[in-house]
C-alpha positions in Angstrom: 112.4 115.1 116.0 115.5 113.8 117.8 115.3 112.3 121.3 118.0 113.4 123.7 120.2 110.5 124.8 119.4 109.1 128.2 122.1 109.8 130.8 122.1 107.5 133.8 122.3 109.4 137.2 125.6 109.4 139.0 125.8 106.5 141.5 125.4 107.4 145.1 128.6 107.6 147.2 127.9 104.4 149.2 127.5 102.5 145.9 130.8 103.9 144.7 132.6 102.9 147.9 131.1 99.4 147.6 132.4 99.1 144.0 135.9 100.1 145.1 135.8 97.6 148.0 134.8 94.8 145.7 137.6 95.7 143.2 140.2 95.7 146.1 139.0 92.3 147.3 139.3 90.8 143.8 142.8 92.2 143.4 143.8 90.8 146.8 142.4 87.4 146.0 143.8 87.3 142.5 140.3 87.3 141.0 139.6 88.6 137.5 136.6 88.7 135.1 135.9 85.5 133.3 137.7 85.2 130.0 136.5 83.3 126.9 138.4 80.2 126.0 139.4 79.8 122.4 136.4 78.8 120.4 134.0 80.2 123.0 131.3 82.7 122.3 131.6 86.2 123.5 131.6 86.8 127.3 128.5 88.7 128.3 129.5 92.3 129.2 126.7 94.7 130.2 128.9 97.6 128.8 128.9 96.1 125.3 125.9 96.2 123.1 124.6 92.9 121.6 125.5 92.2 118.0 123.1 93.7 115.4 120.4 91.3 114.0 121.9 88.9 111.6 125.5 89.4 112.6 127.7 86.6 113.8 127.2 87.4 117.5 123.4 87.7 117.2 122.0 85.4 120.0 119.1 84.5 117.8 121.3 82.6 115.4 121.6 79.0 116.6 125.0 77.6 115.7 125.0 73.8 115.8 128.3 71.9 115.9 131.8 73.1 116.7 132.1 76.7 115.5 135.0 78.9 116.3 133.4 82.1 117.6 136.5 83.8 118.9 136.2 86.6 116.4 132.6 87.3 117.5 132.3 90.6 115.8 133.5 89.6 112.4 133.1 85.9 111.5 132.3 82.4 112.7 134.1 79.3 111.3 133.0 75.6 111.5 135.8 73.0 111.3 134.0 69.6 111.5 131.5 68.2 109.0 127.8 68.8 109.4 127.9 72.1 111.3 125.0 74.4 110.4 123.1 77.4 111.7 119.4 78.1 112.1 117.7 81.5 112.6 114.3 83.2 112.3 114.0 86.5 110.4 111.4 89.0 109.4 111.0 90.7 106.0 110.9 89.4 102.5 114.5 88.9 101.6 117.7 87.6 103.1 121.3 87.6 101.9 124.4 85.8 103.2 127.8 87.5 103.6 130.6 85.1 102.8 134.3 86.0 103.0 135.6 83.7 100.2 134.4 81.1 97.7 132.4 78.2 99.2 129.7 75.7 98.3 126.7 75.8 100.6 123.1 74.6 101.0 120.3 76.8 102.2 116.7 76.1 103.1 114.1 78.7 103.9 111.0 77.8 105.9 110.0 74.2 104.8 110.9 74.8 101.2 113.4 72.9 99.0 117.1 72.8 99.8 119.0 75.0 97.4 122.6 74.4 96.5 124.9 77.4 95.9 128.0 76.5 93.9 131.3 78.5 94.3 129.7 81.6 95.8 131.3 84.4 97.7 130.6 88.0 98.9 126.9 88.8 99.3 124.9 85.8 98.3 121.2 86.4 97.5 119.1 83.6 99.0 115.8 85.1 97.9 115.9 86.0 94.2 112.2 86.0 94.4 110.8 87.9 97.4 109.1 86.0 100.2 105.7 86.7 101.5 105.6 89.2 104.4 105.9 87.7 107.9 108.2 85.5 109.8 110.6 83.0 108.1 113.3 80.5 109.1 116.7 79.9 107.5 119.1 76.9 107.8 122.5 77.0 106.1 125.4 74.5 106.0 128.7 74.5 104.1 130.5 71.9 102.0 132.9 70.0 104.1 136.4 71.6 103.8 138.7 68.6 103.6 140.9 66.7 101.2 141.1 68.5 97.9 138.2 70.8 98.6 139.5 74.0 100.2 136.4 76.3 100.3 136.2 79.2 102.7 133.6 78.2 105.2 133.5 81.5 107.1 130.1 83.1 108.1 130.2 86.9 108.2 126.5 87.6 108.8 123.2 88.2 107.1 121.8 91.1 105.1 118.1 91.7 106.0 115.5 94.2 104.7 115.4 97.6 106.2 113.6 97.5 109.5 113.7 93.6 109.6 115.1 91.7 112.5 115.8 88.2 113.7 114.2 85.9 116.3 115.2 82.6 117.9 114.2 79.6 115.8 112.1 76.8 117.3 114.1 74.9 120.0 114.5 71.2 119.2 115.5 70.3 122.7 117.8 67.3 122.1 121.0 66.7 120.3 122.7 63.6 118.8 126.4 63.6 118.0 127.9 61.3 115.3 131.6 60.6 115.6 133.3 58.9 112.6 135.3 59.0 109.4 134.3 59.7 105.7 131.3 57.4 106.0 129.9 59.6 108.7 130.9 62.7 106.7 128.8 61.4 103.8 131.6 61.2 101.3 130.3 60.2 97.8 126.7 60.9 98.7 124.9 63.6 96.7 125.0 66.4 99.3 127.9 65.2 101.4 127.2 65.7 105.2 123.6 66.7 104.4 122.7 63.3 102.9 124.8 61.2 105.4 123.0 59.0 107.9 123.7 61.3 110.9 122.0 64.3 109.3 119.1 62.1 108.1 118.6 60.6 111.6 118.7 64.0 113.2 116.1 65.5 110.9 113.9 62.4 111.2 113.9 62.5 115.0 113.5 66.2 115.1 116.7 66.8 117.1 119.8 68.9 116.6 122.7 66.9 115.1 126.4 67.1 114.8 128.9 65.2 112.7 132.3 65.1 114.5 133.8 63.3 111.6 136.8 63.6 109.3 137.4 61.9 106.0 140.1 59.3 106.3 140.2 59.5 110.1 141.3 56.6 112.2 140.5 55.9 115.8 144.2 55.7 116.7 146.5 58.6 115.5 149.1 57.2 113.0 152.6 58.4 112.4 151.8 58.6 108.7 149.3 61.4 109.3 146.0 59.6 109.9 143.9 61.8 112.2 143.1 59.9 115.3 139.7 60.8 116.8 140.5 59.2 120.1 142.8 62.2 120.5 141.0 64.8 118.4 137.4 64.2 119.7 138.1 66.8 122.4 139.4 69.5 120.0 137.8 72.5 118.3 139.5 71.6 115.1 140.2 68.0 113.8 143.5 69.1 112.4 144.9 71.1 115.2 146.3 70.0 118.6 144.8 73.1 120.3 142.5 74.5 121.5 140.3 72.1 123.3 136.6 72.3 122.6 134.5 73.8 125.3 131.9 71.1 126.0 129.7 73.4 128.0 128.7 75.0 124.7 126.2 72.1 124.1 125.3 68.8 125.6 124.6 65.7 123.5 121.8 63.3 124.5 123.3 60.5 122.5 126.7 59.9 120.8 127.1 57.4 117.9 130.6 56.2 117.2 131.5 54.6 113.9 135.3 54.2 113.8 137.8 51.5 112.8 137.4 51.3 109.1 140.6 53.1 108.3 142.8 51.8 111.2 143.6 48.5 109.4 145.7 50.4 106.8 147.8 52.1 109.3 149.3 49.3 111.3 147.1 49.5 114.3 147.1 46.3 116.4 144.1 44.8 118.0 145.3 45.6 121.5 146.0 49.3 120.5 142.6 49.6 119.0 140.7 48.2 122.0 142.7 50.4 124.4 142.0 53.5 122.3 138.3 52.7 122.0 138.1 52.3 125.7 139.8 55.7 126.1 137.4 57.3 123.6 134.4 55.9 125.5 135.8 57.5 128.7 136.3 60.9 127.0 132.8 60.8 125.6 131.4 60.0 129.0 133.4 62.8 130.7 132.1 65.2 128.1 128.5 64.1 128.3 127.7 62.4 131.6 124.1 61.6 130.8 124.3 60.7 127.1 123.6 57.3 125.7 126.7 56.1 123.7 126.2 53.8 120.8 129.3 52.0 119.5 128.6 50.8 115.9 130.1 47.7 114.4 131.9 49.1 111.3 130.1 48.3 108.1 133.1 46.5 106.8 133.4 44.4 109.9 136.7 45.7 111.1 137.9 45.5 114.7 134.5 44.2 115.7 135.6 42.0 118.7 137.7 44.9 120.0 134.9 47.3 119.7 132.5 45.0 121.5 135.1 44.2 124.2 135.6 47.9 124.9 131.9 48.4 125.4 131.6 45.3 127.7 134.6 46.7 129.7 132.8 50.0 130.1 129.6 48.4 131.2 131.5 46.2 133.7 133.1 49.3 135.0 129.8 50.8 135.8 128.8 52.7 132.7 125.2 51.5 132.1 124.5 53.9 129.2 126.6 52.5 126.5 125.8 49.8 124.0 127.3 47.9 121.0 125.2 48.0 117.8 125.5 45.0 115.5 125.3 46.3 111.9 125.8 42.9 110.2 123.9 42.8 106.9 122.7 46.3 107.0 124.3 47.3 103.7 124.3 45.4 100.4 126.3 46.0 97.2 123.6 48.3 95.8 123.9 50.6 98.8 127.5 51.5 98.1 129.2 53.8 95.6 132.4 51.8 96.0 133.4 49.0 98.4 133.4 51.4 101.4 131.1 54.4 101.1 127.3 54.3 101.2 125.4 56.0 98.4 122.3 58.0 99.1 120.2 54.9 99.4 122.8 53.3 101.7 122.6 56.2 104.1 118.9 56.0 104.1 119.1 52.3 104.9 121.4 53.1 107.8 119.0 55.8 109.0 116.1 53.4 108.8 117.9 50.9 111.0 119.6 53.2 113.4 117.0 55.9 114.1 114.7 53.6 116.0 117.6 52.3 118.1 118.5 55.9 119.1 114.9 57.0 119.6 114.3 54.1 122.0 117.0 55.4 124.3 116.5 59.2 124.2 112.7 59.2 123.8 112.4 61.0 120.4 
């Protein structure tokens, strides 16, 4: 039996007159409805139905990191390393809709992390059906950078008939890790997922982001080295616009690990210190209450300048920033080459750094 559609009663005349008056006042004052900035999520509109469960605009899907959500009805795209999403779902199966070929990692409930190599289209994440009930899913993509050009574009989930989504458990706090290929996790077994930032976030039970780019410098170089002093405020590390909307999330702590690559791009000590001070100011403007940790680079580059920038910030009244001495943290057995930590090296960093962060944010 079909149910007749519900038709709302016509508004009373006074209500209509009031609506006309408000519209006229807005027009006179130059007002207009709020518009989404590039990279923002969809603007709430009571006349538009919420996205169906499992689709990109589903509010139950928690997107962590900098995702371009402009095309809210079709696809979401992450640009920085370490972005992921979490969602709860019902039913016994779940599939992932991918536009093009990509490497990804998926974890259901507290089970093992599964790697999916060069997959596209509808990707079955449950070849063996799950038990009935509620489940959780976490997915992250291979970092698209350098020679790897995968298509990290999320187009939604396919759920069982009658199944739905629900909000995953809230973790409450977030730590952001800013850096280069070391922070990306280059040469580790699962890239961003086995990098120290991801490990620390999971260990502390907080959300975590890796605002990091392989080969990045602190100072933008004429030969093309991406400068994170400039790009930290952007949605995309490789584009001058748009700016990232920092109201999308608030970091409780920010860890900066930059300077390893600047040596090879002709950056002077004075330039580096000035740029580091500028980055500290930008981070503070973005996250007024966050604790900022400036790491000594593991190769010991620009250490005096990094520490001087921190001291200048403190002298200027910023009491929530500190320099972290990493001398002796990594040995030769912790590196895959002379620069990049291996899996064991990232675990060593996490062992050292996690307690330092936890002491400040209370995790």
